[in-house]
Each structure stands twice: as C-alpha cells, then as structure tokens.
BAVEX-517791 format. One record per residue (C-alpha): chain; x, y, z; residue number from 1. Coordinates in nm, 4 decimals, decimal comma, always signed. Example, Ala and Ser with C-alpha at 12.3 -4.5 7.8 and 13.67 -1.06 7.14 Angstrom:
BAVEX-517791
<atom kette="A" px="+1,2300" py="-0,4500" pz="+0,7800" nr="1"/>
<atom kette="A" px="+1,3670" py="-0,1060" pz="+0,7140" nr="2"/>
//
This chain:
BAVEX-517791
<atom kette="A" px="+2,7647" py="-1,3663" pz="+4,4032" nr="1"/>
<atom kette="A" px="+2,9690" py="-1,2878" pz="+4,7004" nr="2"/>
<atom kette="A" px="+2,7909" py="-1,1040" pz="+4,9873" nr="3"/>
<atom kette="A" px="+2,9365" py="-0,8893" pz="+5,2625" nr="4"/>
<atom kette="A" px="+2,8008" py="-0,8034" pz="+5,6029" nr="5"/>
<atom kette="A" px="+2,7802" py="-0,4321" pz="+5,6891" nr="6"/>
<atom kette="A" px="+2,6773" py="-0,2891" pz="+6,0209" nr="7"/>
<atom kette="A" px="+2,4993" py="+0,0389" pz="+6,0216" nr="8"/>
<atom kette="A" px="+2,5247" py="+0,2980" pz="+6,3015" nr="9"/>
<atom kette="A" px="+2,2644" py="+0,5594" pz="+6,2688" nr="10"/>
<atom kette="A" px="+2,0791" py="+0,8379" pz="+6,4459" nr="11"/>
<atom kette="A" px="+2,3878" py="+0,9223" pz="+6,6468" nr="12"/>
<atom kette="A" px="+2,6205" py="+1,2214" pz="+6,6596" nr="13"/>
<atom kette="A" px="+2,9873" py="+1,2900" pz="+6,5993" nr="14"/>
<atom kette="A" px="+3,1772" py="+1,4481" pz="+6,8904" nr="15"/>
<atom kette="A" px="+3,4798" py="+1,6744" pz="+6,8693" nr="16"/>
<atom kette="A" px="+3,7226" py="+1,3731" pz="+6,8832" nr="17"/>
<atom kette="A" px="+3,5562" py="+1,1968" pz="+6,5958" nr="18"/>
<atom kette="A" px="+3,3575" py="+0,9387" pz="+6,7855" nr="19"/>
<atom kette="A" px="+3,0184" py="+0,8481" pz="+6,6727" nr="20"/>
<atom kette="A" px="+2,8068" py="+0,8365" pz="+6,9937" nr="21"/>
<atom kette="A" px="+2,4520" py="+0,7545" pz="+7,0994" nr="22"/>
<atom kette="A" px="+2,3650" py="+0,5637" pz="+6,7897" nr="23"/>
<atom kette="A" px="+2,1271" py="+0,2771" pz="+6,6991" nr="24"/>
<atom kette="A" px="+2,2341" py="-0,0320" pz="+6,5056" nr="25"/>
<atom kette="A" px="+2,1154" py="-0,2201" pz="+6,2000" nr="26"/>
<atom kette="A" px="+2,2689" py="-0,4558" pz="+5,9545" nr="27"/>
<atom kette="A" px="+2,2776" py="-0,5120" pz="+5,5763" nr="28"/>
<atom kette="A" px="+2,3967" py="-0,7952" pz="+5,3562" nr="29"/>
<atom kette="A" px="+2,5030" py="-0,6544" pz="+5,0197" nr="30"/>
<atom kette="A" px="+2,6757" py="-0,8021" pz="+4,7107" nr="31"/>
<atom kette="A" px="+3,0290" py="-0,6977" pz="+4,6455" nr="32"/>
<atom kette="A" px="+2,9148" py="-0,5717" pz="+4,3094" nr="33"/>
<atom kette="A" px="+2,6857" py="-0,3187" pz="+4,4785" nr="34"/>
<atom kette="A" px="+2,6579" py="+0,0272" pz="+4,3332" nr="35"/>
<atom kette="A" px="+2,6242" py="+0,3510" pz="+4,5404" nr="36"/>
<atom kette="A" px="+2,2647" py="+0,3824" pz="+4,4368" nr="37"/>
<atom kette="A" px="+2,1876" py="+0,0266" pz="+4,5383" nr="38"/>
<atom kette="A" px="+2,3473" py="+0,0758" pz="+4,8756" nr="39"/>
<atom kette="A" px="+2,1608" py="+0,3978" pz="+4,9346" nr="40"/>
<atom kette="A" px="+1,8308" py="+0,2306" pz="+4,8383" nr="41"/>
<atom kette="A" px="+1,8951" py="-0,0564" pz="+5,0866" nr="42"/>
<atom kette="A" px="+1,9779" py="+0,1889" pz="+5,3668" nr="43"/>
<atom kette="A" px="+1,6671" py="+0,3838" pz="+5,2988" nr="44"/>
<atom kette="A" px="+1,4657" py="+0,0700" pz="+5,3140" nr="45"/>
<atom kette="A" px="+1,6313" py="-0,0791" pz="+5,6176" nr="46"/>
<atom kette="A" px="+1,5991" py="+0,2434" pz="+5,8156" nr="47"/>
<atom kette="A" px="+1,2507" py="+0,3113" pz="+5,6761" nr="48"/>
<atom kette="A" px="+1,3361" py="+0,6569" pz="+5,5591" nr="49"/>
<atom kette="A" px="+1,1456" py="+0,8589" pz="+5,2956" nr="50"/>
<atom kette="A" px="+1,3764" py="+0,9489" pz="+5,0166" nr="51"/>
<atom kette="A" px="+1,1807" py="+1,2458" pz="+4,9169" nr="52"/>
<atom kette="A" px="+1,2155" py="+1,4249" pz="+5,2418" nr="53"/>
<atom kette="A" px="+1,5282" py="+1,2760" pz="+5,4056" nr="54"/>
<atom kette="A" px="+1,8809" py="+1,2932" pz="+5,2863" nr="55"/>
<atom kette="A" px="+2,1508" py="+1,0489" pz="+5,4047" nr="56"/>
<atom kette="A" px="+2,5260" py="+1,0895" pz="+5,4497" nr="57"/>
<atom kette="A" px="+2,7200" py="+0,7506" pz="+5,4481" nr="58"/>
<atom kette="A" px="+3,0574" py="+0,7658" pz="+5,6279" nr="59"/>
<atom kette="A" px="+3,3014" py="+0,5185" pz="+5,7975" nr="60"/>
<atom kette="A" px="+3,6157" py="+0,5409" pz="+5,9892" nr="61"/>
<atom kette="A" px="+3,9431" py="+0,3589" pz="+5,9261" nr="62"/>
<atom kette="A" px="+4,0887" py="+0,4364" pz="+6,2649" nr="63"/>
<atom kette="A" px="+3,9363" py="+0,5353" pz="+6,5948" nr="64"/>
<atom kette="A" px="+3,9430" py="+0,9155" pz="+6,6324" nr="65"/>
<atom kette="A" px="+4,0321" py="+0,9749" pz="+6,2600" nr="66"/>
<atom kette="A" px="+3,7899" py="+1,2005" pz="+6,0683" nr="67"/>
<atom kette="A" px="+3,5275" py="+0,9962" pz="+5,8876" nr="68"/>
<atom kette="A" px="+3,5386" py="+0,9147" pz="+5,5182" nr="69"/>
<atom kette="A" px="+3,2349" py="+0,9851" pz="+5,3082" nr="70"/>
<atom kette="A" px="+3,0999" py="+0,7310" pz="+5,0612" nr="71"/>
<atom kette="A" px="+2,9442" py="+0,9407" pz="+4,7807" nr="72"/>
<atom kette="A" px="+3,0102" py="+0,7498" pz="+4,4614" nr="73"/>
<atom kette="A" px="+3,0272" py="+0,3959" pz="+4,3435" nr="74"/>
<atom kette="A" px="+3,4091" py="+0,4249" pz="+4,3159" nr="75"/>
<atom kette="A" px="+3,4357" py="+0,5234" pz="+4,6883" nr="76"/>
<atom kette="A" px="+3,1931" py="+0,2447" pz="+4,7671" nr="77"/>
<atom kette="A" px="+3,4029" py="-0,0129" pz="+4,5758" nr="78"/>
<atom kette="A" px="+3,7095" py="+0,1040" pz="+4,7915" nr="79"/>
<atom kette="A" px="+3,5174" py="+0,0613" pz="+5,1108" nr="80"/>
<atom kette="A" px="+3,3840" py="-0,2886" pz="+5,0154" nr="81"/>
<atom kette="A" px="+3,7392" py="-0,4064" pz="+4,9107" nr="82"/>
<atom kette="A" px="+3,8606" py="-0,2660" pz="+5,2505" nr="83"/>
<atom kette="A" px="+3,5894" py="-0,4509" pz="+5,4298" nr="84"/>
<atom kette="A" px="+3,6394" py="-0,7708" pz="+5,2220" nr="85"/>
<atom kette="A" px="+4,0094" py="-0,7842" pz="+5,3129" nr="86"/>
<atom kette="A" px="+3,9687" py="-0,7231" pz="+5,6913" nr="87"/>
<atom kette="A" px="+3,9009" py="-1,0325" pz="+5,8967" nr="88"/>
<atom kette="A" px="+3,6955" py="-0,8601" pz="+6,1711" nr="89"/>
<atom kette="A" px="+3,3434" py="-0,8492" pz="+6,0276" nr="90"/>
<atom kette="A" px="+3,2356" py="-0,5674" pz="+6,2802" nr="91"/>
<atom kette="A" px="+3,5093" py="-0,3366" pz="+6,1649" nr="92"/>
<atom kette="A" px="+3,4264" py="-0,0309" pz="+5,9420" nr="93"/>
<atom kette="A" px="+3,0647" py="+0,0166" pz="+6,0347" nr="94"/>
<atom kette="A" px="+2,8824" py="+0,2710" pz="+5,8208" nr="95"/>
<atom kette="A" px="+2,7706" py="+0,5713" pz="+6,0132" nr="96"/>
<atom kette="A" px="+2,4570" py="+0,7121" pz="+5,8608" nr="97"/>
<atom kette="A" px="+2,3564" py="+1,0685" pz="+5,9312" nr="98"/>
<atom kette="A" px="+2,0189" py="+1,1992" pz="+5,8064" nr="99"/>
<atom kette="A" px="+1,8853" py="+1,5508" pz="+5,7518" nr="100"/>
<atom kette="A" px="+1,5611" py="+1,6859" pz="+5,6305" nr="101"/>
<atom kette="A" px="+1,5738" py="+1,8260" pz="+5,2813" nr="102"/>
<atom kette="A" px="+1,5434" py="+2,2045" pz="+5,3247" nr="103"/>
<atom kette="A" px="+1,2417" py="+2,3853" pz="+5,2257" nr="104"/>
<atom kette="A" px="+1,2174" py="+2,7538" pz="+5,1152" nr="105"/>
<atom kette="A" px="+0,9482" py="+3,0065" pz="+5,1776" nr="106"/>
<atom kette="A" px="+0,9784" py="+3,1665" pz="+4,8248" nr="107"/>
<atom kette="A" px="+0,7031" py="+3,1232" pz="+4,5688" nr="108"/>
<atom kette="A" px="+0,7591" py="+3,0194" pz="+4,2088" nr="109"/>
<atom kette="A" px="+0,5667" py="+3,0100" pz="+3,8886" nr="110"/>
<atom kette="A" px="+0,4754" py="+2,6513" pz="+3,8005" nr="111"/>
<atom kette="A" px="+0,2598" py="+2,6871" pz="+3,4826" nr="112"/>
<atom kette="A" px="+0,0985" py="+2,9890" pz="+3,3323" nr="113"/>
<atom kette="A" px="+0,0768" py="+3,1963" pz="+3,6454" nr="114"/>
<atom kette="A" px="-0,0081" py="+2,9198" pz="+3,8888" nr="115"/>
<atom kette="A" px="+0,1811" py="+2,9913" pz="+4,2089" nr="116"/>
<atom kette="A" px="+0,2528" py="+2,7512" pz="+4,4826" nr="117"/>
<atom kette="A" px="+0,3874" py="+2,8659" pz="+4,8174" nr="118"/>
<atom kette="A" px="+0,6733" py="+2,6437" pz="+4,9522" nr="119"/>
<atom kette="A" px="+0,6398" py="+2,5902" pz="+5,3221" nr="120"/>
<atom kette="A" px="+0,8382" py="+2,3954" pz="+5,5862" nr="121"/>
<atom kette="A" px="+0,5290" py="+2,2744" pz="+5,7626" nr="122"/>
<atom kette="A" px="+0,3169" py="+1,9943" pz="+5,6288" nr="123"/>
<atom kette="A" px="-0,0564" py="+2,0693" pz="+5,5484" nr="124"/>
<atom kette="A" px="-0,3405" py="+1,8617" pz="+5,6848" nr="125"/>
<atom kette="A" px="-0,3966" py="+1,7175" pz="+5,3429" nr="126"/>
<atom kette="A" px="-0,0687" py="+1,5306" pz="+5,3209" nr="127"/>
<atom kette="A" px="-0,1947" py="+1,2917" pz="+5,0741" nr="128"/>
<atom kette="A" px="-0,2615" py="+1,5523" pz="+4,8184" nr="129"/>
<atom kette="A" px="+0,0108" py="+1,7961" pz="+4,8854" nr="130"/>
<atom kette="A" px="+0,3045" py="+1,8389" pz="+4,6473" nr="131"/>
<atom kette="A" px="+0,6342" py="+1,8000" pz="+4,8178" nr="132"/>
<atom kette="A" px="+0,8568" py="+2,0971" pz="+4,7206" nr="133"/>
<atom kette="A" px="+1,2164" py="+2,1341" pz="+4,8198" nr="134"/>
<atom kette="A" px="+1,5443" py="+2,2734" pz="+4,7163" nr="135"/>
<atom kette="A" px="+1,8488" py="+2,0758" pz="+4,6665" nr="136"/>
<atom kette="A" px="+2,1808" py="+2,2162" pz="+4,5341" nr="137"/>
<atom kette="A" px="+1,9924" py="+2,5370" pz="+4,4489" nr="138"/>
<atom kette="A" px="+1,7495" py="+2,3496" pz="+4,2334" nr="139"/>
<atom kette="A" px="+1,3702" py="+2,3389" pz="+4,2978" nr="140"/>
<atom kette="A" px="+1,2352" py="+1,9905" pz="+4,2774" nr="141"/>
<atom kette="A" px="+0,8662" py="+1,8924" pz="+4,2761" nr="142"/>
<atom kette="A" px="+0,7936" py="+1,5315" pz="+4,3841" nr="143"/>
<atom kette="A" px="+0,5010" py="+1,3201" pz="+4,4780" nr="144"/>
<atom kette="A" px="+0,4771" py="+0,9745" pz="+4,6308" nr="145"/>
<atom kette="A" px="+0,5859" py="+0,6961" pz="+4,4052" nr="146"/>
<atom kette="A" px="+0,2449" py="+0,5580" pz="+4,3192" nr="147"/>
<atom kette="A" px="+0,0184" py="+0,8089" pz="+4,1493" nr="148"/>
<atom kette="A" px="-0,3294" py="+0,8381" pz="+4,2973" nr="149"/>
<atom kette="A" px="-0,6485" py="+0,9531" pz="+4,1313" nr="150"/>
<atom kette="A" px="-0,6178" py="+1,2864" pz="+4,2999" nr="151"/>
<atom kette="A" px="-0,2558" py="+1,3467" pz="+4,1522" nr="152"/>
<atom kette="A" px="-0,3614" py="+1,2391" pz="+3,8041" nr="153"/>
<atom kette="A" px="-0,6645" py="+1,4853" pz="+3,8313" nr="154"/>
<atom kette="A" px="-0,4385" py="+1,7587" pz="+3,9518" nr="155"/>
<atom kette="A" px="-0,1960" py="+1,7109" pz="+3,6528" nr="156"/>
<atom kette="A" px="-0,4926" py="+1,7274" pz="+3,4143" nr="157"/>
<atom kette="A" px="-0,6126" py="+2,0471" pz="+3,5985" nr="158"/>
<atom kette="A" px="-0,2855" py="+2,2340" pz="+3,5714" nr="159"/>
<atom kette="A" px="-0,1919" py="+2,0959" pz="+3,2369" nr="160"/>
<atom kette="A" px="+0,1551" py="+1,9598" pz="+3,3251" nr="161"/>
<atom kette="A" px="+0,2974" py="+1,6575" pz="+3,4895" nr="162"/>
<atom kette="A" px="+0,4410" py="+1,6576" pz="+3,8380" nr="163"/>
<atom kette="A" px="+0,7752" py="+1,4870" pz="+3,8650" nr="164"/>
<atom kette="A" px="+0,8065" py="+1,1589" pz="+4,0710" nr="165"/>
<atom kette="A" px="+1,1052" py="+1,0133" pz="+4,2403" nr="166"/>
//
C-alpha cells in the first residue's frame, strides 16, 4: 500500500487575493486508495473535531493566488492524490481546512406523539444528556454521542423511539 504525505493548514482565513493566512499546521499520512470519507475521518481525528457539531471544508490551491479547489467527493480526492503523487515537492498542495459550526434553529418540532423539543443554539448545563439537534441542508437531524449511555437508553424507552447516532 503506497502512502502519501499531506500537510494540513487549518484554523486560518482566506483573504481577497486567495491567500490562506494565519493558519496552524498538521500532517497526515494517507493511502493512495483513500476515499473521501476516510480522509474526512482522519482530518476530524487529527484536528480533534467533533463531527456532530463541526463541519469541515477541504480545499487546496494549484497555483498561488488562484481560487481554491474543493475536495467533496472520492473522485475529486483521487484527482488531488494523483496530482500530489506526481509532484516532486512534498510540501506542495497543502490541504486548507475550514470549519464551521453546524447551524441550529430556534423552531420546535414534534418528535413523537406530541413530545416537543426546542432547538437552541446554546448548550445546556446537562451536556451529557442533551440531544444534539441541528439542521443540515434543510433536514433536521437528531444525534447523540457515539457510545450510548444508560441515560440515553432510558430516554429512548421513555419516549418510545430511538434517537439516531452518527
């Protein structure tokens, strides 16, 4: 399995001349057969980001001051990896990672037989038991941490329907 070195630039900002400024650096070693989902998972792990509340955008530049190119599918990732593999300078084509918080809404909705939950942007003091509600592409998504706790199982029994996990 052939591996490729990728440098990550993150927590920066794009200026008006398409320069990514004021960023931090990290590195990844990924297989050439990497899929988009595998790369995204590695980035989330390396940058210690919570996938349920943070969204990432993966971009790179071919030339200085050119608009960045987004990697959003396995096909676009294969193109990037082939470009990276053919280029001799291992520091070229760093990935620029931007994150944003998944947006919350203040609207309420009916979850099960009249039980209403209010979506809020602020976290409650009982973070361990709270459901994480957010909207992505106009779809309401309910998530909880990956490992179910006794409290979540009891809550599912109480409301009579499962809560989706990520």
